[in-house]
C-alpha positions as CSV (number, residue, x, y, z in Angstrom):
1,M,32.1,17.0,131.3
2,L,35.1,16.1,129.1
3,L,34.5,19.3,127.0
4,S,34.4,21.4,130.1
5,L,37.6,19.9,131.4
6,L,39.4,20.5,128.1
7,L,38.3,24.1,127.9
8,G,39.4,24.6,131.5
9,F,42.9,23.6,130.5
10,G,42.8,25.8,127.4
11,V,42.7,23.0,124.9
12,A,41.4,24.1,121.5
13,V,38.2,22.2,120.6
14,T,36.6,21.9,117.2
15,F,32.8,21.7,117.1
16,T,29.7,22.6,115.1
17,A,27.5,25.4,116.5
18,C,23.7,24.9,116.4
19,D,20.5,25.8,118.2
20,D,16.8,25.4,117.9
21,D,16.3,28.6,116.0
22,D,18.0,27.5,112.8
23,D,20.6,30.1,113.9
24,N,23.5,27.7,113.1
25,N,26.4,27.1,110.9
26,D,28.6,24.2,109.8
27,M,31.9,26.1,110.0
28,N,34.6,25.0,112.3
29,L,35.2,27.0,115.5
30,E,38.2,26.5,117.7
31,N,37.1,27.7,121.2
32,D,39.3,28.6,124.1
33,N,36.6,30.0,126.4
34,T,35.9,33.5,125.0
35,N,38.2,33.5,121.9
36,I,36.5,31.8,119.0
37,I,38.6,31.3,115.9
38,V,36.5,31.3,112.7
39,T,38.1,29.1,110.0
40,E,35.4,28.4,107.5
41,N,32.8,30.3,105.5
42,I,29.4,31.0,107.0
43,T,26.8,29.1,105.0
44,E,23.8,29.2,107.4
45,N,22.3,31.9,109.7
46,T,24.8,32.6,112.5
47,T,25.0,34.9,115.5
48,W,28.2,36.2,117.0
49,E,27.6,37.0,120.7
50,N,29.2,39.9,122.6
51,E,30.7,37.8,125.4
52,N,33.1,36.3,122.9
53,V,36.0,37.6,120.7
54,Y,35.7,36.3,117.1
55,Q,39.1,35.8,115.5
56,L,39.1,35.7,111.7
57,G,41.4,32.8,110.7
58,G,41.5,33.8,107.1
59,R,39.2,35.4,104.5
60,I,35.8,34.5,105.9
61,T,32.8,34.8,103.6
62,V,29.1,35.0,104.5
63,E,27.8,33.1,101.5
64,E,24.6,33.8,99.5
65,G,21.5,33.0,101.4
66,A,23.1,33.3,104.9
67,T,22.8,36.0,107.5
68,L,25.5,36.9,110.0
69,T,24.1,38.7,113.0
70,I,26.7,40.4,115.3
71,E,25.5,41.6,118.7
72,A,26.2,45.1,120.0
73,G,29.5,45.2,121.9
74,T,31.1,42.3,120.0
75,V,34.9,42.4,119.2
76,I,36.1,40.8,115.9
77,K,39.9,40.5,115.3
78,G,41.7,39.6,112.1
79,E,44.8,37.5,112.1
80,A,48.0,38.9,110.4
81,G,48.6,37.9,106.8
82,T,49.2,39.3,103.4
83,G,48.5,38.2,99.8
84,P,46.2,35.1,99.7
85,N,46.5,34.8,103.5
86,A,45.1,38.2,104.2
87,T,42.1,38.1,106.6
88,A,38.9,39.8,105.9
89,L,35.1,39.5,106.5
90,L,33.4,39.3,103.1
91,I,29.6,39.6,102.8
92,A,28.8,38.1,99.4
93,R,26.0,39.1,97.1
94,G,22.7,37.6,98.4
95,A,24.1,37.3,101.9
96,K,23.4,39.7,104.8
97,I,25.2,41.2,107.8
98,M,23.1,42.4,110.7
99,A,25.6,44.3,112.8
100,E,23.7,46.7,114.9
101,G,26.0,48.2,117.5
102,T,25.0,51.2,119.7
103,K,26.7,54.3,120.8
104,D,27.2,52.6,124.2
105,E,28.2,49.3,122.7
106,P,29.8,49.7,119.3
107,I,31.0,46.7,117.3
108,I,34.8,46.7,117.0
109,F,36.7,45.2,114.0
110,T,40.4,45.2,114.7
111,S,43.7,43.2,114.7
112,V,44.7,40.2,116.9
113,A,47.5,42.5,118.1
114,D,44.9,44.7,119.7
115,E,44.3,43.9,123.4
116,I,40.8,45.4,123.5
117,T,38.2,43.1,125.0
118,P,34.4,42.9,125.2
119,E,34.8,44.0,128.9
120,D,36.5,47.2,127.7
121,V,33.6,47.9,125.3
122,A,31.0,47.2,128.0
123,A,32.9,49.6,130.3
124,G,32.8,52.4,127.7
125,N,36.6,52.1,126.9
126,F,36.5,52.1,123.1
127,G,40.1,53.0,122.3
128,S,42.8,50.3,121.9
129,P,44.7,49.8,125.2
130,N,48.0,49.0,123.5
131,L,48.0,50.1,119.8
132,E,48.5,53.6,118.6
133,P,45.9,55.0,116.1
134,V,48.6,55.2,113.4
135,Q,49.3,51.5,113.2
136,D,48.0,50.1,110.0
137,G,48.0,47.0,107.7
138,L,47.7,44.4,110.5
139,W,44.8,42.6,108.9
140,G,42.3,43.1,106.0
141,G,39.0,44.8,106.4
142,L,35.2,44.6,106.0
143,I,33.8,44.0,102.5
144,V,30.1,44.1,101.6
145,L,28.9,43.2,98.1
146,G,25.5,43.5,96.5
147,K,23.4,43.3,93.4
148,A,22.9,47.1,92.7
149,P,23.9,48.6,89.4
150,I,27.5,49.5,88.7
151,S,29.3,51.1,85.7
152,A,32.4,48.9,85.0
153,S,34.3,47.7,82.0
154,N,37.2,45.6,80.8
155,D,38.8,44.8,77.5
156,D,35.6,43.2,76.3
157,G,33.5,46.3,77.0
158,D,30.8,47.2,79.6
159,M,30.3,44.8,82.5
160,S,27.3,44.5,84.8
161,E,29.3,42.5,87.4
162,V,33.0,42.3,88.2
163,Q,35.4,41.0,90.9
164,I,36.0,43.3,93.9
165,E,39.6,44.4,94.4
166,G,41.4,42.6,97.2
167,I,39.7,39.3,96.5
168,P,41.4,36.8,94.1
169,T,39.5,36.1,90.9
170,S,39.5,32.4,91.9
171,D,36.9,33.2,94.6
172,P,33.4,33.7,93.0
173,N,32.2,35.2,96.2
174,G,34.1,38.3,95.2
175,L,31.6,39.2,92.4
176,Y,29.4,42.3,92.8
177,G,26.9,44.3,90.7
178,G,23.5,43.6,89.2
179,N,20.3,45.5,88.4
180,D,18.5,45.7,91.8
181,E,18.8,49.3,93.0
182,N,17.0,48.5,96.3
183,D,19.1,45.4,97.1
184,N,19.5,44.8,100.8
185,S,22.8,43.6,102.3
186,G,21.7,44.2,105.9
187,V,22.6,46.7,108.5
188,L,25.9,48.3,109.7
189,K,25.5,50.6,112.7
190,Y,28.0,51.9,115.2
191,I,31.0,50.0,113.7
192,S,34.6,50.9,114.3
193,I,37.2,49.3,111.8
194,R,40.8,49.7,112.8
195,H,44.4,48.9,111.9
196,G,43.5,47.1,108.6
197,G,44.4,47.3,104.9
198,S,46.8,44.4,104.6
199,N,48.4,44.0,101.2
200,I,46.9,41.5,98.7
201,G,49.3,42.2,95.9
202,E,51.4,45.0,94.4
203,G,49.5,48.2,95.0
204,N,46.4,46.3,96.0
205,E,45.3,46.6,99.7
206,I,41.9,46.1,101.4
207,N,39.9,49.2,102.3
208,G,38.6,49.7,105.8
209,L,35.0,49.4,104.5
210,T,34.4,48.3,100.9
211,L,30.9,48.7,99.4
212,G,30.6,47.0,96.0
213,G,27.3,47.3,94.2
214,V,25.5,47.7,97.6
215,G,21.9,48.7,97.2
216,S,19.8,51.4,98.9
217,G,17.9,48.8,101.0
218,T,21.1,48.4,103.1
219,V,21.5,50.6,106.2
220,V,25.0,52.0,106.8
221,E,25.4,54.6,109.5
222,N,27.7,55.6,112.4
223,I,30.9,54.2,111.0
224,E,34.5,54.9,112.1
225,V,37.6,53.8,110.2
226,V,41.0,54.3,112.0
227,S,44.5,53.8,110.5
228,N,43.8,51.7,107.4
229,Q,46.7,51.1,105.0
230,D,44.4,51.7,102.0
231,D,41.2,53.9,101.8
232,G,38.8,54.6,104.6
233,I,35.6,53.9,102.7
234,E,35.4,53.0,99.0
235,W,32.2,52.7,97.0
236,F,32.2,50.7,93.7
237,G,28.9,51.6,92.1
238,G,25.7,50.9,94.0
239,T,23.0,53.1,95.5
240,V,23.6,52.8,99.2
241,N,23.4,55.9,101.4
242,V,25.9,56.3,104.3
243,N,25.5,58.6,107.3
244,N,27.6,59.7,110.2
245,V,31.2,58.7,109.3
246,V,34.6,59.4,110.8
247,V,37.8,58.5,108.8
248,W,40.9,59.1,110.8
249,N,44.6,58.4,110.0
250,V,44.2,56.3,106.9
251,Y,47.2,56.0,104.6
252,D,45.5,56.4,101.3
253,D,42.3,58.2,100.4
254,A,39.7,58.9,103.1
255,I,36.6,58.8,100.7
256,D,36.9,57.0,97.4
257,A,34.1,56.4,94.9
258,D,34.1,54.6,91.6
259,Q,31.9,53.0,89.0
260,M,28.9,55.4,89.2
261,W,27.9,55.2,92.8
262,T,24.7,57.2,93.1
263,G,24.0,57.5,96.8
264,T,24.7,60.2,99.4
265,L,27.4,60.6,102.1
266,N,25.9,62.8,104.8
267,N,27.5,64.1,108.1
268,F,31.1,63.1,108.3
269,M,34.6,64.0,109.5
270,I,37.8,63.3,107.7
271,I,41.0,63.6,109.7
272,S,44.4,63.5,108.1
273,P,44.4,60.9,105.4
274,G,47.8,60.1,103.7
275,G,46.3,60.3,100.2
276,H,43.4,62.3,98.9
277,N,40.7,63.6,101.2
278,F,38.3,62.7,98.3
279,E,39.3,60.5,95.4
280,L,36.2,60.6,93.2
281,D,36.1,58.8,89.8
282,G,33.4,58.7,87.2
283,P,31.7,55.8,85.5
284,E,33.6,53.4,83.3
285,G,32.9,52.2,79.7
286,S,30.3,53.7,77.5
287,E,28.5,55.3,80.4
288,G,31.6,57.3,81.2
289,E,31.8,58.6,77.7
290,T,28.2,59.9,77.4
291,G,27.7,61.8,80.7
292,D,24.2,60.4,81.0
293,F,24.3,59.5,84.7
294,A,23.1,60.9,88.0
295,P,25.7,62.5,90.3
296,Y,26.2,61.3,93.9
297,N,26.1,63.7,96.9
298,I,28.7,64.5,99.6
299,Q,27.3,66.9,102.2
300,N,27.7,68.2,105.7
301,G,31.3,67.5,106.7
302,I,34.4,68.7,108.4
303,V,37.8,67.9,106.8
304,I,40.9,68.3,108.9
305,A,43.3,68.0,106.0
306,N,46.6,67.6,108.0
307,T,47.9,66.8,111.4
308,D,51.4,66.3,112.8
309,N,51.1,62.6,112.2
310,I,49.8,62.4,108.6
311,Q,49.7,64.9,105.7
312,S,47.1,64.6,102.9
313,S,47.9,65.1,99.3
314,D,45.2,67.5,98.2
315,L,41.7,68.7,99.0
316,I,39.4,67.2,96.3
317,N,40.5,65.0,93.4
318,T,38.0,64.3,90.6
319,D,38.2,62.9,87.1
320,D,37.0,64.6,83.9
321,N,33.8,62.5,84.0
322,T,33.1,62.5,87.7
323,G,29.5,63.4,88.7
324,V,29.3,64.7,92.3
325,H,27.6,67.5,94.2
326,F,29.3,68.9,97.2
327,D,27.4,70.9,99.8
328,N,28.3,72.4,103.2
329,I,31.9,71.1,103.7
330,F,34.5,72.9,105.8
331,F,38.2,72.3,105.1
332,T,40.7,73.3,107.8
333,A,44.4,72.7,108.7
334,I,45.2,73.1,105.0
335,N,48.8,73.1,103.8
336,E,50.3,75.2,101.0
337,G,50.0,73.5,97.7
338,Q,46.9,71.5,98.5
339,I,44.2,72.2,96.0
340,I,40.8,71.4,94.5
341,N,42.3,69.7,91.4
342,R,39.6,70.2,88.8
343,V,36.6,72.6,88.5
344,L,36.0,72.2,84.7
345,H,34.8,68.8,83.6
346,D,34.6,67.5,80.1
347,I,31.6,65.3,80.8
348,G,30.9,65.0,84.5
349,D,28.6,67.1,86.6
350,V,30.5,68.6,89.5
351,A,28.8,71.3,91.7
352,F,30.1,73.2,94.7
353,Q,27.8,74.8,97.3
354,N,28.8,76.2,100.7
355,I,32.3,74.9,100.4
356,V,34.6,76.8,102.8
357,L,38.4,76.7,102.9
358,N,40.0,78.0,106.1
359,V,42.6,80.1,104.3
360,P,43.0,83.9,103.9
361,E,40.5,85.2,101.5
362,E,43.2,87.0,99.4
363,N,44.9,83.6,98.9
364,L,41.8,81.5,98.1
365,A,42.8,81.2,94.4
366,D,46.0,79.4,95.4
367,Y,44.0,76.5,96.6
368,V,42.1,75.8,93.4
369,V,43.6,74.5,90.2
370,D,44.7,77.3,87.9
371,G,43.4,79.9,90.4
372,N,39.9,79.4,88.9
373,V,37.7,79.6,92.0
374,P,34.2,78.1,91.2
375,N,30.9,79.4,92.5
376,G,30.2,77.9,95.9
377,V,33.8,77.9,97.1
378,T,34.7,80.6,99.6
379,A,37.3,81.4,102.3
380,G,36.3,81.4,106.0
381,S,37.0,80.2,109.5
382,Q,33.8,78.1,110.1
383,P,31.3,76.0,108.1
384,A,28.8,77.9,106.0
385,N,26.0,76.1,107.7
386,P,27.3,74.8,111.1
387,A,23.8,73.6,112.1
388,G,23.9,71.2,109.2
389,I,26.9,69.3,110.6
390,D,26.3,67.3,113.8
391,I,29.6,66.2,115.3
392,S,28.0,65.3,118.6
393,V,27.0,61.9,117.0
394,F,30.7,61.0,116.9
395,G,31.0,61.0,120.7
396,W,31.3,57.2,120.7
397,T,34.3,57.0,118.5
398,W,38.0,56.4,119.4
399,A,38.7,59.6,117.4
400,N,36.6,61.6,119.7
401,E,38.0,59.9,122.8
402,A,41.5,60.8,121.6
403,G,40.5,64.5,120.9
404,A,41.1,64.1,117.2
405,T,37.7,65.5,116.3
406,N,38.5,68.9,117.7
407,Y,39.0,71.5,114.9
């Protein structure tokens, strides 16, 4: 009775959540009816329910051995903060996140400045009621780490595990990498991540979705990233495949891959990033010098390179040792001076197939470095294989609701 009276008057109450299904956790929660402020790491199996808003009161880690389940339609909001006070949800190696939204009830990660509610989501209103889709850096982002192989190095040579960017080295939960290609970090389905990317340090922001050493046993599909200060999605090694992605209005690279990621990105839309549409690096250390590595695959996508709001820097950016195969990607809204930056690689294996640039055919060479148009790159006004790109699956996204997916 006393607890009910306190809650009725809006008094914050600290308690420990538990139930009979071992679906509990010893973190502190400050509850004012539907707004639950999460202040400590998650060390036991925990469920976040969709009638509540979960407010990240700092960098919250799901620690090894624990599983965080997030119900469809749940809203998670990060508090403002930079440097060591930046908020983020971190899934450590050996932990799991089971976040299975649906097209009718996506899971929304956003800022406390966003007035969106679970009732909005339940009613089918997935866009922010008060924030514009160009407001960035208001909180951190979602970081998932695993035990799959990476190719990393430091001054001492090759490394099988390293600290993820954006997390201080004093936090051991930030380590990723290992030797389990099939490692399983859980499920991410129908997830929209918005207004993030707060600055950790000079030139070091948090990506919308960071995947560090994430294994192929993890399911990642139907993901939207909107207005992040850093990259939309960045892979650091690992083997995870990602399907059905929209990256809209991020202020650095839309798609970034490092440290010998060997998965596939399939069926995607990129809309006006502020950096590269693709920033794709090769492996580090001795592996990066030998060229003995499998390329990853990026296929079936639409790239709207520029809008009135944001202009991207170039079309595709790779390193001399990048290994990547592109297939069936259509670039449109291209500005003069934007190019595919490299077609001849010293070590890496880069291949182009069915890559179409929406530019006049007589000017195609102007959009490739040194005018050297590789096989598989052509000029045209539509994708080479339109049937291979299914933009209907993006109907649930804020980008689609705002008309940004039209091309």
